[in-house]
TORKOL-4160 file (C-alpha; in steps of 0.2 Angstrom, whole numbers, padded with zeros to 4 digits, m for minus):
177
<pt num="1" X="0000" Y="0000" Z="0000"/>
<pt num="2" X="0006" Y="0018" Z="m0004"/>
<pt num="3" X="0007" Y="0029" Z="0011"/>
<pt num="4" X="0010" Y="0048" Z="0010"/>
<pt num="5" X="0024" Y="0054" Z="0022"/>
<pt num="6" X="0023" Y="0073" Z="0017"/>
<pt num="7" X="0016" Y="0085" Z="0005"/>
<pt num="8" X="0028" Y="0098" Z="m0002"/>
<pt num="9" X="0023" Y="0116" Z="0002"/>
<pt num="10" X="0030" Y="0133" Z="m0002"/>
<pt num="11" X="0047" Y="0136" Z="m0008"/>
<pt num="12" X="0059" Y="0144" Z="0005"/>
<pt num="13" X="0073" Y="0154" Z="m0001"/>
<pt num="14" X="0082" Y="0153" Z="m0018"/>
<pt num="15" X="0091" Y="0137" Z="m0018"/>
<pt num="16" X="0076" Y="0125" Z="m0019"/>
<pt num="17" X="0072" Y="0122" Z="m0001"/>
<pt num="18" X="0053" Y="0118" Z="0003"/>
<pt num="19" X="0042" Y="0117" Z="0018"/>
<pt num="20" X="0033" Y="0101" Z="0020"/>
<pt num="21" X="0016" Y="0097" Z="0027"/>
<pt num="22" X="0019" Y="0081" Z="0037"/>
<pt num="23" X="0008" Y="0066" Z="0036"/>
<pt num="24" X="0019" Y="0055" Z="0047"/>
<pt num="25" X="0021" Y="0053" Z="0066"/>
<pt num="26" X="0039" Y="0049" Z="0064"/>
<pt num="27" X="0047" Y="0063" Z="0052"/>
<pt num="28" X="0064" Y="0061" Z="0061"/>
<pt num="29" X="0065" Y="0043" Z="0055"/>
<pt num="30" X="0057" Y="0046" Z="0037"/>
<pt num="31" X="0065" Y="0063" Z="0032"/>
<pt num="32" X="0083" Y="0059" Z="0033"/>
<pt num="33" X="0097" Y="0064" Z="0020"/>
<pt num="34" X="0099" Y="0051" Z="0006"/>
<pt num="35" X="0081" Y="0045" Z="0008"/>
<pt num="36" X="0073" Y="0043" Z="m0009"/>
<pt num="37" X="0054" Y="0046" Z="m0011"/>
<pt num="38" X="0042" Y="0041" Z="m0024"/>
<pt num="39" X="0030" Y="0055" Z="m0028"/>
<pt num="40" X="0012" Y="0058" Z="m0033"/>
<pt num="41" X="0011" Y="0062" Z="m0047"/>
<pt num="42" X="0024" Y="0050" Z="m0052"/>
<pt num="43" X="0031" Y="0062" Z="m0065"/>
<pt num="44" X="0038" Y="0073" Z="m0051"/>
<pt num="45" X="0050" Y="0061" Z="m0044"/>
<pt num="46" X="0058" Y="0052" Z="m0037"/>
<pt num="47" X="0065" Y="0065" Z="m0025"/>
<pt num="48" X="0081" Y="0062" Z="m0014"/>
<pt num="49" X="0082" Y="0071" Z="0003"/>
<pt num="50" X="0098" Y="0082" Z="0003"/>
<pt num="51" X="0096" Y="0092" Z="0019"/>
<pt num="52" X="0083" Y="0093" Z="0032"/>
<pt num="53" X="0080" Y="0106" Z="0046"/>
<pt num="54" X="0066" Y="0111" Z="0058"/>
<pt num="55" X="0063" Y="0129" Z="0063"/>
<pt num="56" X="0049" Y="0135" Z="0074"/>
<pt num="57" X="0041" Y="0117" Z="0073"/>
<pt num="58" X="0040" Y="0118" Z="0054"/>
<pt num="59" X="0050" Y="0106" Z="0043"/>
<pt num="60" X="0060" Y="0111" Z="0028"/>
<pt num="61" X="0068" Y="0100" Z="0016"/>
<pt num="62" X="0080" Y="0103" Z="0001"/>
<pt num="63" X="0079" Y="0089" Z="m0012"/>
<pt num="64" X="0094" Y="0085" Z="m0023"/>
<pt num="65" X="0083" Y="0086" Z="m0038"/>
<pt num="66" X="0076" Y="0104" Z="m0034"/>
<pt num="67" X="0091" Y="0115" Z="m0037"/>
<pt num="68" X="0082" Y="0132" Z="m0037"/>
<pt num="69" X="0066" Y="0142" Z="m0032"/>
<pt num="70" X="0057" Y="0139" Z="m0049"/>
<pt num="71" X="0059" Y="0120" Z="m0047"/>
<pt num="72" X="0054" Y="0121" Z="m0029"/>
<pt num="73" X="0038" Y="0131" Z="m0033"/>
<pt num="74" X="0034" Y="0118" Z="m0047"/>
<pt num="75" X="0034" Y="0104" Z="m0034"/>
<pt num="76" X="0022" Y="0112" Z="m0023"/>
<pt num="77" X="0008" Y="0100" Z="m0019"/>
<pt num="78" X="0018" Y="0085" Z="m0024"/>
<pt num="79" X="0016" Y="0070" Z="m0011"/>
<pt num="80" X="0031" Y="0060" Z="m0005"/>
<pt num="81" X="0026" Y="0042" Z="m0004"/>
<pt num="82" X="0033" Y="0025" Z="0002"/>
<pt num="83" X="0027" Y="0007" Z="0003"/>
<pt num="84" X="0019" Y="0004" Z="0020"/>
<pt num="85" X="0008" Y="m0009" Z="0029"/>
<pt num="86" X="m0008" Y="m0007" Z="0038"/>
<pt num="87" X="m0008" Y="m0002" Z="0056"/>
<pt num="88" X="m0012" Y="m0015" Z="0070"/>
<pt num="89" X="m0019" Y="m0001" Z="0081"/>
<pt num="90" X="m0038" Y="m0001" Z="0082"/>
<pt num="91" X="m0039" Y="0018" Z="0083"/>
<pt num="92" X="m0026" Y="0023" Z="0070"/>
<pt num="93" X="m0030" Y="0028" Z="0052"/>
<pt num="94" X="m0020" Y="0034" Z="0038"/>
<pt num="95" X="m0026" Y="0050" Z="0029"/>
<pt num="96" X="m0030" Y="0041" Z="0013"/>
<pt num="97" X="m0042" Y="0030" Z="0023"/>
<pt num="98" X="m0051" Y="0045" Z="0030"/>
<pt num="99" X="m0052" Y="0056" Z="0015"/>
<pt num="100" X="m0069" Y="0054" Z="0006"/>
<pt num="101" X="m0078" Y="0047" Z="0021"/>
<pt num="102" X="m0096" Y="0054" Z="0025"/>
<pt num="103" X="m0097" Y="0064" Z="0041"/>
<pt num="104" X="m0113" Y="0062" Z="0051"/>
<pt num="105" X="m0120" Y="0067" Z="0068"/>
<pt num="106" X="m0125" Y="0053" Z="0080"/>
<pt num="107" X="m0143" Y="0054" Z="0073"/>
<pt num="108" X="m0137" Y="0051" Z="0055"/>
<pt num="109" X="m0139" Y="0068" Z="0049"/>
<pt num="110" X="m0126" Y="0073" Z="0036"/>
<pt num="111" X="m0113" Y="0086" Z="0040"/>
<pt num="112" X="m0101" Y="0084" Z="0025"/>
<pt num="113" X="m0086" Y="0074" Z="0019"/>
<pt num="114" X="m0068" Y="0072" Z="0026"/>
<pt num="115" X="m0056" Y="0081" Z="0014"/>
<pt num="116" X="m0040" Y="0081" Z="0024"/>
<pt num="117" X="m0032" Y="0078" Z="0041"/>
<pt num="118" X="m0020" Y="0092" Z="0048"/>
<pt num="119" X="m0007" Y="0087" Z="0060"/>
<pt num="120" X="m0005" Y="0100" Z="0074"/>
<pt num="121" X="0005" Y="0100" Z="0090"/>
<pt num="122" X="m0009" Y="0097" Z="0102"/>
<pt num="123" X="m0020" Y="0085" Z="0091"/>
<pt num="124" X="m0024" Y="0082" Z="0073"/>
<pt num="125" X="m0039" Y="0092" Z="0065"/>
<pt num="126" X="m0051" Y="0083" Z="0054"/>
<pt num="127" X="m0055" Y="0094" Z="0039"/>
<pt num="128" X="m0073" Y="0093" Z="0034"/>
<pt num="129" X="m0081" Y="0100" Z="0018"/>
<pt num="130" X="m0099" Y="0105" Z="0022"/>
<pt num="131" X="m0112" Y="0105" Z="0008"/>
<pt num="132" X="m0111" Y="0124" Z="0006"/>
<pt num="133" X="m0092" Y="0123" Z="0003"/>
<pt num="134" X="m0087" Y="0129" Z="0021"/>
<pt num="135" X="m0072" Y="0119" Z="0028"/>
<pt num="136" X="m0074" Y="0115" Z="0046"/>
<pt num="137" X="m0059" Y="0109" Z="0056"/>
<pt num="138" X="m0064" Y="0097" Z="0070"/>
<pt num="139" X="m0052" Y="0092" Z="0083"/>
<pt num="140" X="m0049" Y="0073" Z="0080"/>
<pt num="141" X="m0051" Y="0068" Z="0098"/>
<pt num="142" X="m0064" Y="0055" Z="0105"/>
<pt num="143" X="m0075" Y="0068" Z="0113"/>
<pt num="144" X="m0079" Y="0076" Z="0095"/>
<pt num="145" X="m0076" Y="0061" Z="0084"/>
<pt num="146" X="m0082" Y="0046" Z="0094"/>
<pt num="147" X="m0083" Y="0034" Z="0079"/>
<pt num="148" X="m0073" Y="0031" Z="0063"/>
<pt num="149" X="m0081" Y="0016" Z="0053"/>
<pt num="150" X="m0070" Y="0014" Z="0038"/>
<pt num="151" X="m0080" Y="m0001" Z="0032"/>
<pt num="152" X="m0096" Y="0009" Z="0033"/>
<pt num="153" X="m0088" Y="0024" Z="0025"/>
<pt num="154" X="m0092" Y="0036" Z="0038"/>
<pt num="155" X="m0086" Y="0046" Z="0053"/>
<pt num="156" X="m0098" Y="0051" Z="0067"/>
<pt num="157" X="m0095" Y="0069" Z="0075"/>
<pt num="158" X="m0101" Y="0078" Z="0089"/>
<pt num="159" X="m0092" Y="0095" Z="0087"/>
<pt num="160" X="m0094" Y="0109" Z="0099"/>
<pt num="161" X="m0106" Y="0123" Z="0094"/>
<pt num="162" X="m0098" Y="0136" Z="0082"/>
<pt num="163" X="m0087" Y="0124" Z="0072"/>
<pt num="164" X="m0099" Y="0121" Z="0058"/>
<pt num="165" X="m0107" Y="0134" Z="0047"/>
<pt num="166" X="m0125" Y="0137" Z="0048"/>
<pt num="167" X="m0128" Y="0130" Z="0066"/>
<pt num="168" X="m0141" Y="0138" Z="0076"/>
<pt num="169" X="m0139" Y="0138" Z="0095"/>
<pt num="170" X="m0149" Y="0126" Z="0105"/>
<pt num="171" X="m0163" Y="0135" Z="0115"/>
<pt num="172" X="m0167" Y="0128" Z="0131"/>
<pt num="173" X="m0177" Y="0134" Z="0146"/>
<pt num="174" X="m0187" Y="0150" Z="0148"/>
<pt num="175" X="m0183" Y="0166" Z="0139"/>
<pt num="176" X="m0182" Y="0182" Z="0149"/>
<pt num="177" X="m0191" Y="0198" Z="0143"/>
């Protein structure tokens, strides 16, 4: 199975260095000088890691094949991939398994579709595209995402008020005049 390790972001500087959006929990093991990655699309690679640095929590990579800013800009959006195996963990999913899943509330009402997973320092964020085009970012924690059912093709969410577009606050109790 093909797994995405990172997605190439913006060019940084003039010598071909790029920022990368991580899709792995172990970037220090995957992004090492000399490592060769296949790419998606395949026509963009393979790419060989030349140099890696981390600054303010952001990862920057210079690939041997990307020698200048123009080449780095042209590679933006390219995914770095490896051959990998399914995880043995019950509550671990790869991004490619989540993207495209229907997002519903516990009562089955539609919320949208998973379009991405963003890795953040505190927790991952599930990116959900709602029918109107709004993209909601829901913390990928059990309290807000109690169920992921890959086989059924759905994710159940219970996000706090305000994360989804078009929500009306629940009115309970008496109103005052």
